[in-house]
Every structure is written in structure tokens, then in C-alpha cells.
N, C-alpha and C positions, 0 to 999 in steps of 0.2 A: 811545199807546205805554206799555208797563210802565216801571216805575221802574227796573229792572235794565237796560233797553235805553236809557234816557235817560243812566243813569250811565256806561255804556259809551261812549256818544258824547261825553259830557263829558270823560272821561278821555282818549279819543283826541285831542280838540281841544286839551286842555292839553298832551299828550305832544308834538303836532305843533307848537304854538307854542313849546315849551320847546326845540326844535331850534335855536331863534335865539339862545338866552341861555346865559351863564355858569352853570354848575352852582353851587348854594348850598345849604347846610343850615344851619339854626338851631334853637334850642330849641323853636321853633313848628313846625318840620317842613321840608319841602322848600319853598325859596323860588324855585328854578328850576333848570333842568337841561337837558342834550341827551338826549333820548330816542331809544332805538334799540330794534330788536327783537333779542333774544338767544336763541339755540337753544343750549342747554347740552349737548345730546347730541352726541357725536362722530359723524363720518362713518363708514359702515361699515368695518371693517378698519382703523381708526386707534387705536393704542394711546396710553394716556394722555389728559389733557385740559389745554386751556388755563386751565380754571378751577379754583379751589380745591376746589369741590364739584360733583358731578354733577346737584345740584338746588339750589333756592334754600333758604338757611338763615335762621333766625332770629337777631337780634342787636341790637347798638345802636352809636351813634356818640356820641363826646365832641366837640363842635365846638371851635374854636380858641379860644374863650373860656371853656372848661371846663365848658360846660353839656351835660348828657347828653340825647341825642335818642332817645327809645325810644317805639317805636309797634308794637303788635301786628299792625298792617297791613303793616308794611313787612318785606321779605325782602332778603336780601343774597347777594352771592357776590363772588369776588375774581378779577380777570384777572390771571394770573401772567405773561403776555406784556408787557403794556403797563402794568402796575401799577395798574389801574384798580379802585376799589371801586364795585361796581354795586348800586344800590338799586331795587328793583321793588315796586309796588303790586299787580301782577295775575301776576306770575311768567311773564310774556311780554315785556313791554316794560321797560325799566330806564334810569335816568339814571346817568351817570358822575359821581360826586361828586368836586368839585374838592378836590385835595390840600390847597390853602391854607386850606380850610374845616374840615379834620379833623385834630384833635390825636391821637386814637386811635379804634380801633373794635374790637368784640368780635363773633364769630361762634361759632355753637354746632354742633359737628360732630354726627354721627349718634347718637353715645353721650351726647349733651347736655354734652359737655365744652366750656368756652369756649377759644377760640383768641384770643388778644390781639395785635393789631397796632398799630404806631405810624408815624408819618411821621418818619423820620430822615434828613434830607437829607445828613449828614455820611457816612452809609453809603451812600445811593443816594438821588439826587434824584427817580427816577421810580418808585420802587416802594415800597410799605410793608414794613416788616420785622416778623416774629413776635417778640414779647417772650418770651423763654423763662425769664428770671429778672431781676427787678429788686430788687436790694440796696441798702444805704446807700452801699456803696463802688464796686459794678460793677454794670453791666447786661449782660445777654447776649441777643443777637438773632441770628435766623436770616433770611437773605435767600434766596428762592428766585427764581431766574430760569428761566424756560421758554422752550424754543425748539422749533420745529418742524423735524423731520428728514423731508425728503420721502422717499418709497419710491425705492430705487436697485437694485433687482434687475437683475443681468445675468447672462446664460448665453451660452457659446459653443459649447454642445452636449457639451462635456467636463466643463468646470466652471462652477460658479454661485457668485455671491457677492451680498452685499446683501440688503435686506429687501423684501418684497412690500407692505408696509404704510407709511404714513405714522406717524410718532411724536412725541408731544409728550415731550420730555426735560427733567426737573427738574435744575437744578444748584444745590444748596444751598451757602450759604456762611455762616459763623459769625463774629460779630464781638463784641468786649467793648469797652464803654465805661467809662473811669474817670470816675466821677461827679465827682470833685473838679476833674480837669483838662479833662474832656471829650475826652480822647484816644481815639481809635478805633484798635483793633488786629484784623486779621483773624486768627482762630483756626482752626487747621487740625485 
């Protein structure tokens, strides 16, 4: 067998065994995880996406101890519905990195601009929030929650209403944290 085929089999075995473990990340890389196959493409006639990007993005993670985990073989995406940071080595299967292992993560958009995210349980315990501004007195964050709205088209022959397509709808919310008091206020 050639080396590529052996490496593919080895990765599949690791991903399968990882289904049984808690996801972890450290300065040395992935320590364990739950592997799943992710299809980032939306179903035909579906508007929007549950994912931050329609393809895998480059980026890096700062773990809970402050160590930067950066590897050119890692690609990332963010699931806006369940708040999962997804890490992939083959852009087909990925692990859901445990929130308690991540302090921050950065991903780069198509224009190569960094998007910085933090886990701030005071704002939301299940989603990461995007850091828009971090000053010495205040921090401003954006929380995006996404819901799937199913097609609801109806017609009685005379009138029609609703949509013929499913749609992922983003609901952004903005928050300000006072650095001195750690007080959180929703900003409209």
C-alpha cells in the first residue's frame, strides 16, 4: 500500500476512536475529540448557513492555559447553531473542540482578515462570542445565534404566503463588558 493510503486509514482509525473521548486541545495539538463528518454545503434551495464559513478556514486557538495552538494542517469553522468550534485536518471530518479547553480562537475570512472569538459564559454559556473591541475599560462583543426556519409556503388558490425554502436566520446581539466590574450589558 502506498503512504497516502496508509495515512488515510490511520486518520480514520484515530477519528473513529475519538468518538469515545472528550475533546481536548493543548499546545502540542489535538489530544482527543469527537469526530464527525461535516458537509458545509447547504441543501439546495436553503438560504444562509449554520456555519460561519462556507468552506474551512485557517486559524489558531489559545488554550485555557494561554498557550497558542497553531498548525498549518488545521482548518476551522464555527457552528452558529450549537456554538461548536470545529477543527479539521482533512476538511471532511472534524472534531468539536471542548469549550472548557479554549480561551480564544481566531479564524481568517476570505479577505484574510482575522475574526477573534472568546468563550464568555457571562454572555452565553453555549456559544463563543466575537470580540469586536477590547479596551482597557470596556470590551464589546457580538453574539450570533442562528436558527433554522423551515419552508412554510401555503396557497389556497387565491393567495399564497410563506417561503418555499428553508432558511438559516442569524440573530446578532451586542454586549458591553465593564472590565473593572465585569458587568455585562446588552447593547441595542
